C-alpha positions as CSV (number, residue, x, y, z in Angstrom):
1,M,-65.8,43.3,-35.8
2,S,-62.7,41.8,-36.6
3,S,-61.8,39.9,-39.8
4,F,-60.2,37.1,-40.2
5,Q,-56.6,36.3,-41.6
6,N,-54.7,33.1,-43.2
7,M,-51.4,32.1,-43.0
8,D,-50.5,29.2,-45.1
9,G,-46.4,29.5,-44.4
10,A,-44.4,28.1,-41.9
11,F,-44.0,29.7,-38.4
12,T,-41.8,29.8,-35.0
13,V,-43.5,30.1,-31.2
14,E,-41.3,33.0,-29.4
15,S,-41.6,31.7,-25.9
16,D,-39.7,30.5,-23.0
17,K,-42.4,27.6,-22.8
18,C,-40.7,26.1,-26.7
19,K,-37.4,25.1,-27.8
20,Y,-36.7,24.7,-31.4
21,T,-33.7,22.1,-31.8
22,D,-32.3,20.5,-34.8
23,N,-34.6,17.0,-33.9
24,E,-37.3,18.1,-32.0
25,I,-39.7,20.9,-30.5
26,L,-39.5,21.0,-26.4
27,S,-42.6,22.9,-24.8
28,D,-43.3,23.6,-21.3
29,Y,-47.0,23.4,-20.7
30,T,-49.2,23.4,-17.2
31,Y,-52.2,21.4,-17.9
32,E,-55.1,23.4,-15.7
33,T,-57.9,20.7,-14.9
34,T,-61.1,21.4,-11.8
35,V,-61.5,18.5,-9.5
36,V,-64.8,18.5,-8.3
37,D,-65.1,16.9,-4.6
38,G,-68.8,16.8,-3.4
39,N,-69.4,20.6,-3.2
40,V,-65.8,21.6,-3.3
41,V,-64.5,23.1,-6.9
42,K,-60.4,23.0,-6.9
43,P,-58.7,24.4,-10.0
44,V,-55.4,21.8,-10.5
45,E,-52.4,22.2,-12.5
46,S,-50.6,19.7,-14.1
47,K,-46.9,20.7,-15.0
48,M,-45.2,18.5,-17.9
49,Q,-43.1,19.0,-21.3
50,F,-44.0,18.1,-24.3
51,K,-41.2,16.6,-26.7
52,T,-42.0,16.4,-30.7
53,E,-39.7,15.2,-33.1
54,K,-39.6,16.5,-36.0
55,K,-38.2,14.2,-38.2
56,V,-41.6,12.4,-40.2
57,G,-39.6,9.8,-41.9
58,K,-40.9,7.7,-45.1
59,V,-44.2,6.5,-44.0
60,G,-45.7,3.1,-46.0
61,V,-49.8,2.2,-45.3
62,M,-51.2,-1.1,-45.5
63,L,-54.6,-1.4,-46.2
64,V,-56.9,-4.6,-45.1
65,G,-59.7,-3.9,-48.1
66,L,-57.2,-2.5,-50.5
67,G,-59.3,-3.3,-53.6
68,G,-62.3,-2.7,-52.2
69,N,-64.1,1.0,-52.7
70,N,-62.4,2.9,-49.7
71,G,-59.3,1.2,-50.4
72,C,-58.9,1.5,-54.1
73,T,-60.4,5.3,-53.8
74,C,-58.0,6.1,-51.3
75,V,-54.7,5.1,-53.8
76,A,-55.9,7.0,-56.7
77,G,-57.2,9.9,-54.6
78,S,-53.8,10.2,-53.1
79,I,-51.9,9.6,-56.8
80,A,-54.2,11.9,-58.3
81,N,-53.1,14.8,-55.8
82,K,-49.6,13.8,-56.2
83,L,-49.9,14.6,-59.7
84,G,-52.0,17.4,-60.0
85,L,-54.5,15.9,-61.9
86,E,-57.8,17.6,-63.7
87,W,-60.6,16.2,-65.5
88,E,-63.6,17.5,-67.7
89,T,-67.4,16.5,-66.0
90,K,-70.6,17.9,-66.7
91,E,-70.5,21.0,-64.6
92,G,-66.8,22.1,-65.9
93,T,-63.2,21.3,-65.3
94,K,-62.2,19.5,-61.4
95,K,-58.9,19.6,-59.6
96,A,-57.6,16.5,-57.2
97,N,-58.0,18.2,-53.5
98,Y,-58.1,16.9,-50.0
99,W,-61.2,18.4,-49.4
100,G,-62.8,16.1,-46.2
101,S,-59.5,15.6,-44.6
102,L,-59.8,17.2,-41.3
103,M,-56.2,17.3,-41.5
104,M,-55.6,18.4,-44.9
105,A,-58.1,20.9,-45.5
106,S,-59.9,22.4,-42.2
107,T,-57.8,25.3,-40.3
108,V,-57.1,26.2,-36.7
109,K,-57.2,29.4,-34.9
110,L,-54.0,30.0,-34.0
111,G,-54.6,33.0,-32.1
112,N,-55.0,36.9,-33.2
113,D,-52.6,39.5,-35.2
114,P,-51.5,43.1,-32.7
115,Q,-55.3,44.5,-34.5
116,G,-57.0,41.8,-32.7
117,N,-58.2,40.0,-35.9
118,S,-58.3,36.4,-35.8
119,V,-55.4,34.2,-37.5
120,F,-56.4,30.6,-38.5
121,T,-53.7,28.2,-40.1
122,P,-54.4,24.8,-42.2
123,M,-54.4,22.1,-39.2
124,N,-51.2,20.4,-40.9
125,N,-49.0,23.5,-40.8
126,M,-49.3,23.5,-37.0
127,L,-46.5,20.9,-36.8
128,P,-44.1,18.3,-38.7
129,M,-46.6,15.7,-40.7
130,V,-46.9,13.2,-43.3
131,H,-48.5,14.3,-46.9
132,P,-50.8,11.6,-48.1
133,N,-49.0,12.7,-51.4
134,D,-45.5,10.9,-49.5
135,I,-47.2,7.8,-48.5
136,V,-46.5,4.2,-49.9
137,W,-49.7,2.6,-50.4
138,G,-50.2,-1.2,-50.1
139,G,-52.2,-4.0,-48.2
140,W,-54.4,-7.4,-48.9
141,D,-57.5,-8.0,-50.3
142,I,-59.8,-11.0,-50.4
143,S,-60.4,-9.9,-53.8
144,G,-56.9,-10.1,-56.7
145,L,-58.2,-7.5,-58.9
146,N,-55.8,-5.3,-59.4
147,L,-56.3,-1.5,-58.5
148,G,-57.4,0.2,-62.2
149,D,-60.2,-2.2,-62.4
150,A,-61.1,-2.3,-58.7
151,M,-61.6,1.1,-59.1
152,K,-63.6,0.5,-62.3
153,R,-65.6,-1.8,-60.1
154,S,-66.4,0.6,-58.3
155,K,-67.9,3.1,-59.9
156,I,-67.1,6.3,-57.8
157,L,-64.8,8.5,-59.5
158,D,-65.2,10.0,-62.9
159,V,-64.5,8.1,-65.4
160,T,-62.1,11.2,-67.2
161,L,-59.9,10.6,-64.3
162,Q,-60.7,7.0,-64.3
163,K,-58.6,7.1,-67.6
164,Q,-56.0,9.1,-66.0
165,L,-54.9,7.1,-63.2
166,Y,-55.8,3.4,-64.8
167,P,-52.2,3.6,-66.0
168,H,-51.0,3.9,-62.2
169,L,-53.5,1.8,-60.3
170,E,-53.2,-1.2,-62.4
171,K,-49.8,-2.0,-61.3
172,I,-51.4,-2.0,-58.0
173,K,-52.5,-5.8,-56.6
174,P,-53.2,-6.4,-53.5
175,L,-51.9,-9.1,-51.5
176,P,-53.6,-12.6,-50.6
177,S,-56.0,-11.7,-47.8
178,V,-57.5,-13.7,-44.4
179,Y,-60.9,-15.1,-45.0
180,F,-62.7,-16.8,-42.7
181,P,-66.5,-17.3,-44.2
182,D,-68.2,-17.2,-41.3
183,F,-67.2,-13.5,-39.7
184,I,-68.7,-12.0,-43.2
185,A,-71.7,-12.3,-45.2
186,A,-72.3,-15.5,-47.0
187,N,-72.5,-13.1,-50.0
188,Q,-68.8,-11.8,-50.5
189,S,-67.9,-15.3,-51.8
190,E,-68.0,-14.7,-55.2
191,R,-65.1,-11.9,-54.3
192,A,-63.1,-14.1,-52.6
193,D,-60.3,-15.4,-54.9
194,N,-57.6,-14.1,-53.5
195,V,-57.3,-15.7,-50.1
196,L,-54.4,-17.5,-47.5
197,K,-54.4,-20.3,-47.1
198,G,-53.3,-22.8,-44.3
199,T,-53.9,-22.2,-40.3
200,K,-54.7,-19.5,-38.7
201,Q,-51.2,-19.4,-36.9
202,E,-49.2,-19.7,-40.3
203,Q,-52.1,-16.7,-42.0
204,M,-50.9,-14.6,-38.8
205,D,-47.5,-15.3,-40.0
206,Q,-47.2,-15.0,-43.5
207,L,-48.8,-11.4,-42.6
208,R,-46.1,-10.5,-41.0
209,K,-43.5,-11.7,-43.8
210,D,-46.2,-9.1,-45.7
211,I,-45.4,-6.3,-43.0
212,Q,-41.5,-6.7,-43.2
213,E,-41.2,-7.2,-46.7
214,F,-43.2,-3.8,-47.8
215,K,-41.4,-2.1,-45.0
216,K,-37.7,-3.2,-46.7
217,T,-38.9,-3.3,-50.3
218,N,-39.7,0.4,-49.8
219,D,-37.3,1.4,-47.7
220,L,-39.5,2.7,-45.0
221,D,-39.3,3.9,-41.3
222,K,-42.4,3.0,-40.4
223,V,-45.9,0.9,-41.4
224,I,-48.9,1.6,-40.6
225,I,-52.1,-0.5,-40.9
226,L,-56.2,0.0,-41.3
227,W,-58.9,-2.2,-41.7
228,T,-61.0,-1.2,-44.3
229,A,-62.2,-4.3,-45.1
230,N,-66.1,-6.1,-44.6
231,T,-67.9,-5.3,-41.6
232,E,-67.5,-8.6,-39.8
233,R,-70.0,-10.3,-37.2
234,F,-68.9,-9.4,-33.3
235,A,-66.3,-12.3,-32.0
236,S,-67.5,-13.7,-28.4
237,V,-65.6,-12.9,-26.0
238,E,-64.7,-16.2,-24.1
239,E,-62.3,-17.0,-20.8
240,G,-59.5,-19.0,-21.9
241,V,-60.4,-17.7,-25.9
242,N,-59.7,-14.0,-26.5
243,D,-59.8,-12.5,-22.3
244,T,-55.8,-11.9,-22.1
245,A,-53.3,-11.5,-24.4
246,D,-51.6,-14.6,-23.7
247,N,-54.5,-16.4,-24.7
248,V,-55.6,-14.0,-27.8
249,L,-51.7,-16.1,-29.1
250,A,-52.3,-19.4,-28.2
251,S,-55.9,-19.1,-29.3
252,I,-54.4,-18.5,-33.4
253,E,-52.0,-21.3,-32.8
254,R,-54.6,-23.6,-32.4
255,G,-56.9,-22.0,-34.7
256,E,-59.8,-21.2,-32.3
257,S,-63.0,-20.4,-34.3
258,E,-63.4,-17.2,-32.6
259,V,-60.7,-15.4,-33.2
260,S,-61.7,-13.0,-36.3
261,A,-59.8,-12.1,-39.2
262,S,-59.3,-8.5,-38.0
263,T,-58.1,-9.5,-34.9
264,V,-55.5,-11.9,-37.0
265,F,-54.6,-8.4,-38.7
266,A,-54.2,-6.5,-35.4
267,V,-52.4,-8.9,-33.3
268,A,-50.1,-9.5,-36.7
269,S,-49.3,-5.4,-36.8
270,I,-48.9,-5.4,-32.9
271,L,-45.9,-7.9,-32.9
272,E,-44.2,-6.2,-35.9
273,G,-45.0,-2.7,-33.8
274,C,-47.2,-0.8,-36.2
275,T,-50.0,0.7,-35.1
276,F,-53.5,-0.9,-36.2
277,I,-56.2,1.3,-36.7
278,N,-59.7,0.0,-37.6
279,G,-62.5,1.3,-39.5
280,S,-65.4,-1.1,-39.3
281,P,-67.8,-2.1,-36.3
282,Q,-66.7,-5.1,-35.1
283,N,-64.9,-6.1,-32.1
284,T,-61.7,-6.5,-33.0
285,F,-60.1,-5.6,-30.0
286,V,-61.0,-8.1,-27.5
287,P,-59.2,-7.9,-24.2
288,G,-56.7,-10.1,-25.5
289,V,-55.2,-7.4,-28.3
290,V,-55.8,-4.6,-26.2
291,E,-53.5,-6.2,-23.4
292,L,-50.9,-7.1,-25.8
293,A,-50.8,-3.6,-27.5
294,R,-50.5,-2.5,-24.0
295,K,-47.6,-5.1,-23.8
296,H,-45.9,-4.1,-26.2
297,K,-46.5,-0.1,-26.2
298,C,-47.9,-0.2,-29.5
299,F,-51.0,1.6,-30.8
300,I,-54.4,0.4,-31.2
301,A,-57.4,3.1,-32.7
302,G,-61.0,2.2,-33.4
303,D,-63.7,1.6,-34.2
304,D,-65.6,2.1,-37.2
305,F,-65.2,5.2,-39.9
306,K,-67.7,8.7,-39.1
307,S,-68.2,10.2,-42.3
308,G,-72.3,11.2,-43.0
309,Q,-75.0,10.2,-41.1
310,T,-73.7,9.0,-37.3
311,K,-71.2,12.5,-38.0
312,M,-74.5,15.1,-38.4
313,K,-76.0,13.5,-35.1
314,S,-73.3,13.4,-33.3
315,V,-73.5,17.3,-34.5
316,L,-77.0,17.6,-33.7
317,V,-77.6,15.9,-30.6
318,D,-74.6,17.7,-28.7
319,F,-76.5,21.1,-29.8
320,L,-80.3,19.8,-28.9
321,V,-78.7,18.7,-25.4
322,S,-76.7,21.9,-25.0
323,A,-79.5,24.8,-25.9
324,G,-81.3,22.9,-22.9
325,I,-83.8,21.2,-25.9
326,K,-84.3,17.2,-24.7
327,P,-84.2,14.5,-27.7
328,V,-86.4,11.7,-27.2
329,S,-86.7,9.9,-30.6
330,I,-84.4,9.4,-33.1
331,V,-84.7,7.2,-35.9
332,S,-82.2,6.7,-38.6
333,Y,-82.5,5.2,-41.9
334,N,-80.4,4.5,-44.4
335,H,-79.8,2.3,-47.9
336,L,-76.7,2.2,-49.7
337,G,-75.9,-0.2,-52.8
338,N,-72.1,-0.9,-52.6
339,N,-70.5,-3.9,-50.7
340,D,-70.5,-2.5,-47.8
341,G,-74.4,-2.8,-47.9
342,K,-74.5,-5.7,-49.4
343,N,-72.0,-7.1,-46.6
344,L,-74.5,-5.4,-44.1
345,S,-77.7,-7.3,-45.2
346,A,-76.5,-10.2,-43.2
347,P,-78.0,-10.1,-40.2
348,S,-75.2,-10.3,-37.8
349,Q,-73.3,-7.5,-39.3
350,F,-75.9,-5.5,-39.4
351,R,-76.1,-5.9,-35.4
352,S,-72.5,-4.7,-35.4
353,K,-72.8,-1.4,-37.6
354,E,-76.4,-0.9,-35.5
355,I,-74.2,-0.8,-32.2
356,S,-71.5,1.5,-33.3
357,K,-73.9,3.9,-35.0
358,S,-76.6,4.0,-31.8
359,N,-74.4,5.0,-28.5
360,V,-72.7,7.7,-30.3
361,V,-75.3,10.0,-28.1
362,D,-74.7,8.8,-25.3
363,D,-72.2,10.6,-23.8
364,M,-74.6,14.1,-24.4
365,V,-77.6,12.7,-22.7
366,A,-75.7,11.5,-19.3
367,S,-74.2,14.9,-19.8
368,N,-77.9,16.6,-18.6
369,R,-79.4,15.1,-15.7
370,I,-81.9,18.5,-16.2
371,L,-83.2,17.3,-19.1
372,F,-83.1,13.3,-18.1
373,E,-83.1,11.4,-15.2
374,E,-80.5,8.4,-14.7
375,D,-80.5,5.7,-17.1
376,E,-83.1,7.6,-19.2
377,H,-82.0,7.9,-23.0
378,P,-83.6,8.4,-25.8
379,D,-86.0,6.0,-28.6
380,H,-83.0,5.5,-30.8
381,V,-83.6,3.2,-33.8
382,V,-80.9,2.8,-36.7
383,V,-82.3,0.9,-40.2
384,I,-79.7,-0.4,-43.4
385,K,-81.6,-1.8,-46.4
386,Y,-79.2,-2.7,-49.3
387,V,-80.9,-1.0,-52.6
388,P,-78.0,-2.0,-55.3
389,Y,-79.3,0.9,-57.4
390,V,-77.8,4.0,-55.8
391,A,-74.3,1.9,-55.9
392,D,-71.9,4.1,-53.7
393,S,-74.4,6.9,-53.1
394,K,-76.2,6.5,-49.8
395,R,-79.1,8.0,-48.5
396,A,-79.3,8.8,-44.6
397,M,-82.9,9.5,-43.5
398,D,-83.1,10.9,-39.8
399,E,-86.1,12.3,-37.8
400,Y,-85.9,14.0,-34.2
401,T,-88.3,14.5,-32.2
402,S,-87.6,17.0,-29.0
403,E,-89.9,17.8,-26.2
404,I,-89.2,21.9,-25.9
405,F,-90.6,24.4,-23.5
406,M,-94.5,24.2,-21.8
407,G,-95.0,20.8,-23.2
408,G,-94.2,21.3,-26.9
409,T,-92.9,19.3,-29.4
410,N,-90.1,20.1,-32.1
411,T,-89.7,17.6,-34.9
412,I,-86.6,17.8,-37.5
413,V,-86.6,15.9,-40.6
414,M,-83.0,15.5,-42.2
415,H,-82.0,13.7,-46.0
416,N,-78.5,13.5,-46.3
417,T,-77.3,12.0,-49.8
418,C,-73.9,10.9,-48.7
419,E,-71.2,9.8,-51.5
420,D,-69.7,6.9,-48.8
421,S,-66.3,6.5,-50.1
422,L,-65.9,10.3,-51.2
423,L,-66.3,10.7,-47.3
424,A,-65.3,8.3,-45.8
425,T,-61.5,8.3,-48.4
426,P,-60.2,11.6,-46.3
427,L,-60.8,10.1,-42.8
428,I,-58.3,7.6,-43.9
429,Y,-56.0,9.8,-44.6
430,D,-56.6,11.9,-41.3
431,L,-56.5,8.3,-39.2
432,V,-53.2,8.3,-40.8
433,I,-51.8,11.5,-40.2
434,L,-52.6,11.9,-36.6
435,G,-52.1,8.2,-35.9
436,E,-48.4,8.5,-37.1
437,L,-48.0,12.3,-35.5
438,C,-49.0,10.7,-31.9
439,E,-46.0,8.6,-32.3
440,R,-43.6,10.9,-32.3
441,I,-44.6,13.2,-29.5
442,T,-43.8,11.9,-26.1
443,V,-44.6,13.7,-22.2
444,K,-42.8,14.1,-18.7
445,K,-44.2,14.9,-15.7
446,E,-42.5,17.6,-13.2
447,G,-40.9,15.5,-11.2
448,S,-40.3,12.2,-13.3
449,D,-37.6,11.6,-15.8
450,K,-39.5,9.2,-18.1
451,W,-40.8,10.4,-21.3
452,E,-43.9,8.5,-21.9
453,G,-45.8,7.9,-24.9
454,F,-49.7,8.2,-25.2
455,H,-51.9,5.4,-24.3
456,P,-51.5,2.7,-26.3
457,V,-55.6,3.0,-27.0
458,L,-55.4,6.0,-28.8
459,S,-58.6,7.7,-28.3
460,L,-57.7,11.2,-29.7
461,L,-58.4,9.6,-33.0
462,S,-62.0,9.5,-31.9
463,Y,-63.0,12.5,-34.0
464,M,-62.8,10.4,-37.6
465,L,-64.7,6.9,-35.7
466,K,-68.2,6.5,-34.9
467,A,-67.9,4.3,-31.7
468,P,-64.6,5.5,-30.0
469,L,-62.1,2.6,-28.3
470,V,-60.6,4.2,-25.0
471,P,-58.8,3.1,-22.2
472,N,-60.1,1.2,-19.4
473,G,-61.6,4.1,-17.0
474,A,-61.3,6.6,-19.3
475,P,-64.9,8.5,-20.5
476,V,-66.1,7.8,-24.3
477,V,-66.6,11.0,-26.2
478,N,-68.9,11.5,-29.5
479,A,-69.4,15.4,-29.3
480,L,-67.5,16.2,-32.7
481,F,-66.5,19.9,-31.4
482,T,-65.5,18.3,-28.1
483,Q,-63.1,15.9,-29.7
484,R,-62.0,18.5,-32.6
485,Q,-60.9,20.7,-29.9
486,G,-58.9,18.1,-28.4
487,V,-57.3,17.6,-31.2
488,I,-56.0,20.8,-31.9
489,N,-55.5,21.8,-28.0
490,V,-53.0,18.8,-27.7
491,M,-51.1,19.9,-31.0
492,R,-51.0,23.6,-29.1
493,A,-49.6,22.1,-26.2
494,C,-46.6,20.4,-28.1
495,L,-45.9,24.4,-29.0
496,G,-46.4,25.8,-25.3
497,L,-49.7,27.7,-26.7
498,G,-52.8,27.1,-24.3
499,P,-55.8,25.7,-25.2
500,D,-57.9,28.2,-27.3
501,N,-60.8,29.3,-24.5
502,H,-63.1,31.1,-27.2
503,M,-63.4,34.0,-24.2
504,T,-61.6,36.5,-26.4
505,L,-61.8,38.9,-23.9
506,E,-60.2,41.4,-26.0
507,H,-63.0,42.1,-27.7
508,R,-65.1,42.7,-24.9
509,F,-64.6,45.3,-22.7
510,E,-64.7,49.4,-24.2
511,S,-60.6,49.3,-22.9
512,T,-59.2,46.5,-24.4
513,L,-61.0,47.5,-27.7
514,A,-59.6,50.8,-27.4
515,E,-56.2,49.5,-27.8
516,L,-56.8,47.5,-30.6
517,Q,-58.3,50.3,-32.5
518,E,-55.0,52.7,-31.7
519,D,-53.3,49.5,-33.3
520,G,-55.5,48.9,-36.0
521,S,-54.6,52.1,-38.1
522,D,-54.0,49.9,-41.4
523,S,-56.6,50.1,-43.8
524,H,-57.9,46.5,-43.5
525,A,-58.2,46.6,-40.3
526,N,-60.6,49.7,-40.4
527,K,-62.3,48.8,-43.2
528,K,-63.8,45.1,-41.7
529,A,-64.3,47.2,-38.9
530,R,-68.3,48.5,-37.7
531,H,-68.2,51.1,-35.0
532,N,-71.5,51.2,-32.5
């Protein structure tokens, strides 16, 4: 039985498929797929070359909702880690960390050492990536509270940590933001003391100036915009309003009522050439915005942070269906007391969230026609209630009822206490890190002389999102393991390495095990081995 090794330092791939230059990593890669045509199955190979720019540059992130629970916690977490802060709690001394971040706190299998031991490395060690400590933070909020007071208002971080962070955060004040009351709950009006004036066009022009000024003032190479503000109601998709790129631009110019604040931010971001990520469930990316992103070759990604209950659901339903067990009823109940819960207490905003939470099982159900007939789905109900007392400590309760062997039933009941913003904030770091990395990766297919970036609808970020936005014609994948492996295998391709396929054939035959044992004379490997 193999043991595990961890490698934290830099590594080099020695292969004729991978070449390092001063500015780039170049790799030759063969993408292997399988095409099923009727009853005929054909393996298909596509040869391509990956190019990854090594220079990360200086990155700025502008958060829409900078003074909200997620926004101020995100900036506070980055500062706490950069300063290496420690603080006392009743459980003892705590240290700043990035736990909960896929990119900063998880490892991936790189390969095996000569003795057959699995070697793991931090995910952020695979390729050059931006570090959250080095990001310049800024953004907008409809509340003018400085981030120090916003942190106090949120009641998320321990008081002893807040006291250390306050001098750093009180200096940061959100820029005035776009406020269209029709799109968010009426109960948010009491916060709205820091809002832009003028027409929708004038407000979008101001956002563009804000982005330009932020980039210039901080001497940034690139800026990424991320929406972590209130959930909006769904915008009506209307012909002549938001169905094409030209129409959405014209609609902003004439002040159409069905253009939401998040869409105005997305359009401003695209026109400034900045990746825009939507962390809320509304339909920010109406067809006109998607077309505009494609026209400008600018990344957009969404929708809705996948942090607690839905992440567990994407794991559990994948397990059940993959195990041949048929989930027939999924009932999910939540109550929370932060401002997100307050906003979601309005029916139109809840409906946006309900849609993003409800579709998470669709691809897993559709993958198994032994269990489910065409168009058959489990009963799936989502309930969200606002309970102010619990604040940011969201409670999620789920009941999964499944049909099993010979008419039996199985019920799994789960209670999940989610510290909402402490689970969501690491996703912001992940979305920014991976989104920025994707800006530096291009591909050239065999027989072409053209380098091509990823599709502007950046579906590779789906692991962090409840309702993944994908290009037209692409399947929506919600299964968490599949999403994670997609990220890992793209990074491996950038190094000329094949996907980790989990076959581990070196451990499944007596001949190969004997070879490993001959090489495994070091004491560490022998101590870990169990011989049968």
